[in-house]
C-alpha positions as a printed NumPy array, in Angstrom:
array([[-318.735,   92.392,  167.979],
       [-316.266,   93.828,  170.714],
       [-314.55 ,   90.769,  171.143],
       [-313.954,   90.648,  166.923],
       [-312.439,   94.147,  167.076],
       [-310.282,   93.325,  170.06 ],
       [-308.804,   90.087,  168.239],
       [-308.458,   92.002,  165.127],
       [-306.789,   94.804,  167.003],
       [-304.193,   91.851,  168.45 ],
       [-303.475,   90.717,  165.14 ],
       [-302.859,   94.129,  163.397],
       [-300.625,   94.897,  166.283],
       [-298.795,   91.518,  166.004],
       [-298.437,   92.111,  162.131],
       [-296.728,   95.421,  162.762],
       [-294.298,   94.016,  165.347],
       [-293.414,   90.989,  162.779],
       [-292.655,   93.803,  160.467],
       [-289.926,   95.661,  161.925],
       [-286.662,   93.989,  161.822],
       [-283.221,   94.888,  163.864],
       [-280.69 ,   95.378,  161.404],
       [-277.112,   95.101,  162.103],
       [-274.12 ,   92.85 ,  161.643],
       [-274.757,   89.255,  162.378],
       [-271.249,   87.53 ,  162.007],
       [-268.925,   84.221,  162.706],
       [-265.383,   83.802,  163.486],
       [-263.754,   82.888,  160.519],
       [-265.645,   85.168,  158.303],
       [-263.788,   86.341,  155.619],
       [-265.211,   89.357,  152.954],
       [-263.363,   90.438,  149.635],
       [-264.218,   94.086,  148.741],
       [-263.477,   95.886,  145.583],
       [-263.766,   99.67 ,  145.619],
       [-263.464,  102.166,  142.534],
       [-263.646,  105.564,  143.086],
       [-263.828,  108.564,  141.095],
       [-262.972,  112.232,  141.813],
       [-262.891,  115.304,  139.74 ],
       [-261.72 ,  118.648,  141.216],
       [-262.446,  122.031,  139.185],
       [-260.856,  124.96 ,  139.923],
       [-260.981,  128.524,  138.418],
       [-257.93 ,  129.916,  138.941],
       [-256.899,  133.405,  136.975],
       [-259.719,  133.029,  134.404],
       [-258.343,  129.327,  133.526],
       [-260.226,  126.223,  134.69 ],
       [-258.33 ,  123.553,  136.347],
       [-259.47 ,  119.856,  135.919],
       [-257.774,  117.335,  138.356],
       [-259.315,  113.691,  137.877],
       [-258.732,  111.194,  140.665],
       [-259.325,  107.305,  139.694],
       [-258.636,  104.928,  142.426],
       [-259.225,  101.016,  142.099],
       [-258.49 ,   99.171,  145.6  ],
       [-259.397,   95.542,  146.967],
       [-259.445,   94.879,  150.224],
       [-259.79 ,   91.98 ,  152.853],
       [-261.55 ,   91.47 ,  156.031],
       [-261.891,   88.464,  158.368],
       [-263.535,   88.166,  161.711],
       [-261.329,   87.353,  164.184],
       [-263.226,   87.451,  167.158],
       [-266.789,   87.902,  168.53 ],
       [-267.771,   90.382,  171.32 ],
       [-270.989,   91.428,  173.52 ],
       [-271.87 ,   94.215,  171.28 ],
       [-268.765,   94.249,  168.542],
       [-266.626,   92.296,  166.243],
       [-262.423,   92.098,  166.133],
       [-262.119,   92.084,  162.165],
       [-258.509,   92.021,  160.438],
       [-258.49 ,   94.254,  157.289],
       [-255.728,   94.035,  155.011],
       [-255.359,   96.033,  151.179],
       [-254.584,   92.933,  148.671],
       [-254.388,   95.731,  145.576],
       [-254.278,   99.035,  144.898],
       [-254.025,  101.466,  141.642],
       [-253.929,  104.67 ,  141.697],
       [-254.398,  107.844,  138.812],
       [-254.007,  111.136,  139.052],
       [-254.142,  113.511,  135.625],
       [-254.685,  117.261,  135.369],
       [-256.304,  118.703,  131.55 ],
       [-253.644,  121.765,  132.137],
       [-250.37 ,  119.101,  133.191],
       [-251.445,  115.587,  131.538],
       [-251.075,  112.54 ,  133.534],
       [-249.394,  113.665,  137.317],
       [-249.352,  110.094,  139.083],
       [-250.113,  106.278,  137.659],
       [-249.378,  103.684,  140.74 ],
       [-250.007,  100.453,  140.336],
       [-249.1  ,   99.266,  143.833],
       [-248.138,   95.433,  142.522],
       [-245.948,   96.66 ,  139.975],
       [-242.589,   98.167,  141.855],
       [-240.435,  100.068,  139.352],
       [-237.24 ,  102.178,  139.46 ],
       [-238.852,  104.726,  137.576],
       [-241.756,  105.635,  140.053],
       [-240.155,  105.196,  143.318],
       [-244.147,  106.031,  144.214],
       [-244.869,  102.533,  143.697],
       [-242.738,  101.005,  145.97 ],
       [-244.435,  103.474,  148.61 ],
       [-247.508,  101.9  ,  147.824],
       [-246.757,   98.727,  147.668],
       [-245.172,   98.895,  151.396],
       [-249.618,   99.286,  152.007],
       [-250.193,   95.46 ,  150.701],
       [-251.2  ,   92.756,  152.872],
       [-250.256,   94.591,  156.313],
       [-252.237,   93.76 ,  158.903],
       [-254.994,   96.253,  160.366],
       [-257.067,   95.236,  163.411],
       [-260.642,   97.273,  163.365],
       [-263.166,   97.006,  165.938],
       [-266.705,   97.031,  164.292],
       [-270.057,   97.901,  166.609],
       [-273.122,   95.759,  165.248],
       [-274.25 ,   99.319,  164.059],
       [-271.42 ,   99.784,  161.966],
       [-269.783,  101.985,  164.263],
       [-265.983,  101.58 ,  163.954],
       [-264.942,  102.265,  167.54 ],
       [-261.196,  101.553,  167.438],
       [-258.525,  100.906,  164.667],
       [-254.827,  100.005,  165.038],
       [-252.447,   99.383,  162.648],
       [-252.269,  102.628,  160.631],
       [-249.06 ,  103.443,  162.204],
       [-247.474,  100.534,  160.693],
       [-248.561,  100.906,  157.637],
       [-247.139,  104.728,  157.33 ],
       [-243.801,  103.605,  158.648],
       [-243.449,  101.391,  156.206],
       [-244.065,  103.45 ,  153.563],
       [-241.388,  106.001,  154.799],
       [-239.269,  103.27 ,  154.907],
       [-239.259,  102.469,  151.227],
       [-240.116,  106.178,  150.133],
       [-236.289,  106.681,  149.165],
       [-236.907,  110.259,  150.718],
       [-234.024,  111.488,  152.408],
       [-234.415,  114.958,  153.105],
       [-235.833,  115.705,  156.9  ],
       [-238.038,  118.093,  156.029],
       [-239.676,  116.253,  152.643],
       [-239.886,  113.497,  155.102],
       [-241.828,  114.822,  157.596],
       [-244.228,  116.681,  155.136],
       [-245.213,  113.389,  153.482],
       [-245.382,  111.498,  156.811],
       [-248.217,  114.22 ,  157.79 ],
       [-249.942,  114.262,  154.057],
       [-250.444,  110.183,  154.121],
       [-251.115,  109.797,  157.726],
       [-254.752,  111.951,  157.108],
       [-255.336,  108.743,  154.593],
       [-253.625,  105.739,  156.041],
       [-252.849,  106.827,  159.869],
       [-255.479,  105.349,  162.31 ],
       [-258.571,  108.132,  162.135],
       [-257.965,  108.354,  158.298],
       [-258.664,  104.538,  157.595],
       [-261.344,  104.535,  160.857],
       [-263.22 ,  107.569,  158.618],
       [-262.668,  105.912,  155.184],
       [-264.464,  102.352,  156.647],
       [-266.889,  103.94 ,  158.259],
       [-269.226,  104.967,  154.825],
       [-269.045,  101.14 ,  153.986],
       [-269.895,  100.18 ,  157.466],
       [-271.86 ,  102.237,  159.421],
       [-275.364,  102.171,  158.491],
       [-277.678,  100.644,  160.463],
       [-279.943,  102.001,  163.321],
       [-279.696,  101.225,  167.198],
       [-283.952,   99.983,  166.99 ],
       [-285.859,   98.051,  165.213],
       [-287.087,   99.573,  161.737],
       [-289.696,   98.36 ,  159.339],
       [-289.697,   99.358,  155.304],
       [-290.146,  102.925,  155.344],
       [-288.329,  104.247,  158.458],
       [-285.466,  106.579,  158.645],
       [-282.872,  107.013,  160.724],
       [-279.641,  109.273,  161.052],
       [-275.991,  108.905,  161.85 ],
       [-273.015,  110.844,  161.409],
       [-269.62 ,  110.586,  159.545],
       [-266.531,  112.699,  160.91 ],
       [-263.241,  113.394,  159.311],
       [-261.977,  114.801,  156.577],
       [-265.654,  114.692,  155.398],
       [-268.39 ,  115.716,  157.933],
       [-271.814,  114.07 ,  156.43 ],
       [-274.933,  114.32 ,  158.478],
       [-276.719,  111.287,  156.777],
       [-280.455,  110.232,  156.673],
       [-280.612,  106.437,  155.867],
       [-283.864,  104.577,  154.575],
       [-285.22 ,  101.375,  154.541],
       [-286.391,  100.753,  151.203],
       [-286.894,   97.335,  151.053],
       [-286.375,   94.226,  153.493],
       [-286.389,   90.349,  152.92 ],
       [-284.892,   87.624,  154.57 ],
       [-281.872,   87.446,  151.809],
       [-281.565,   91.353,  150.715],
       [-281.728,   94.532,  152.664],
       [-281.801,   97.885,  150.285],
       [-280.745,  101.061,  151.879],
       [-280.683,  104.604,  150.569],
       [-279.179,  107.833,  151.87 ],
       [-279.205,  111.474,  152.037],
       [-276.559,  113.241,  153.263],
       [-275.343,  117.263,  154.005],
       [-271.302,  117.144,  153.549],
       [-268.7  ,  119.748,  154.819],
       [-265.419,  119.208,  153.175],
       [-262.286,  120.662,  155.075],
       [-258.914,  119.83 ,  153.842],
       [-255.904,  121.663,  155.471],
       [-252.353,  121.211,  154.494],
       [-249.305,  122.6  ,  152.696],
       [-250.703,  122.181,  149.285],
       [-253.737,  123.553,  149.519],
       [-256.794,  124.982,  151.891],
       [-260.464,  123.689,  151.084],
       [-264.009,  124.695,  152.596],
       [-266.587,  123.422,  150.747],
       [-270.425,  122.073,  151.279],
       [-272.774,  119.802,  149.391],
       [-274.926,  116.642,  149.253],
       [-273.82 ,  113.173,  148.884],
       [-276.39 ,  109.996,  148.188],
       [-276.383,  106.618,  148.799],
       [-278.013,  103.614,  147.603],
       [-276.753,  100.068,  148.6  ],
       [-278.016,   96.279,  149.032],
       [-276.696,   94.1  ,  151.924],
       [-277.002,   90.414,  152.843],
       [-279.522,   90.495,  155.491],
       [-278.408,   87.255,  157.044],
       [-274.683,   88.876,  157.554],
       [-275.465,   92.523,  157.28 ],
       [-272.05 ,   93.106,  154.972],
       [-272.797,   95.555,  152.294],
       [-273.29 ,   93.351,  148.283],
       [-272.91 ,   96.261,  146.359],
       [-272.691,  100.374,  147.375],
       [-272.656,  103.286,  145.26 ],
       [-272.053,  106.48 ,  146.802],
       [-272.145,  110.079,  144.865],
       [-271.1  ,  113.311,  146.373],
       [-270.918,  117.116,  145.07 ],
       [-269.576,  119.657,  146.881],
       [-268.518,  123.263,  146.17 ],
       [-266.925,  126.41 ,  147.925],
       [-263.42 ,  127.876,  147.664],
       [-259.844,  126.803,  148.459],
       [-256.372,  128.838,  148.68 ],
       [-252.731,  127.801,  147.806],
       [-249.56 ,  129.064,  149.56 ],
       [-248.199,  130.054,  146.169],
       [-251.136,  132.433,  145.224],
       [-251.24 ,  134.019,  148.635],
       [-255.108,  134.412,  150.405],
       [-256.929,  134.835,  146.538],
       [-259.945,  132.376,  147.118],
       [-260.476,  130.094,  144.349],
       [-263.664,  128.64 ,  143.147],
       [-263.489,  124.842,  143.711],
       [-266.058,  122.316,  142.85 ],
       [-265.806,  118.589,  143.555],
       [-267.874,  115.416,  142.32 ],
       [-267.036,  111.753,  143.418],
       [-268.735,  108.608,  142.428],
       [-267.269,  105.526,  144.812],
       [-268.637,  102.313,  144.236],
       [-267.976,   99.353,  146.912],
       [-268.84 ,   95.572,  145.619],
       [-268.223,   92.185,  148.145],
       [-266.552,   89.803,  145.675],
       [-268.281,   86.35 ,  146.137],
       [-265.776,   83.751,  147.386]])
């Protein structure tokens, strides 16, 4: 009887071990992924009795290619292949409408964002998805400024500082990590959870959970707390909130198939033109990433 119980215990232990999986990127040199990103952000501010609603939409596409494999990371070359941005206000109408592939003389900003396309950026991606290095952001900023048509030195400096927050090295790293930094450093089984953090303009503390796993598909969910701190010449924002993420990934490569990130934050903001007045502010956003099958 003791022998039967002993064998049963061993079998149960083996079953438990078999159910654990090491979630990570398993990429090969030359692997190429094309990702579409669709984002919508709505900013609502209550200013002097009026509700100002600003809506930003971004549709982008970029390509990521594995150029080298290291012991614990991958070298990846990334480049934007398309970018469309629109900004509209319920009080002022359309404020910006840019299609990076369509450069027009009546829209000087289109030339600036056209300069982003097809410039390679080098990324070092750890096997758990942490981005440890990004180079090439400065080249993007310099080319954007060269095509901006801006001649006033003070304006050039202001615009460059603003663009660097989004397309400079740190901005790009924090932006891509939302899509890549998914996995734990130890084996897990279905139902297990782990934590990681993103830092940057948006600081998040993330709790991930493995929902389902098989040899083809990995399904993850995430609940996060968010701190948003934005300081620039146009406005300062200090907001807190929450963010939820749902995604499916290819178990063979670790790369996402589809991912949805929904966030809500609220707090206050200030504008130089209004002095120290605290403006109640709320931001809601939805971002969808999708890998296009080649």
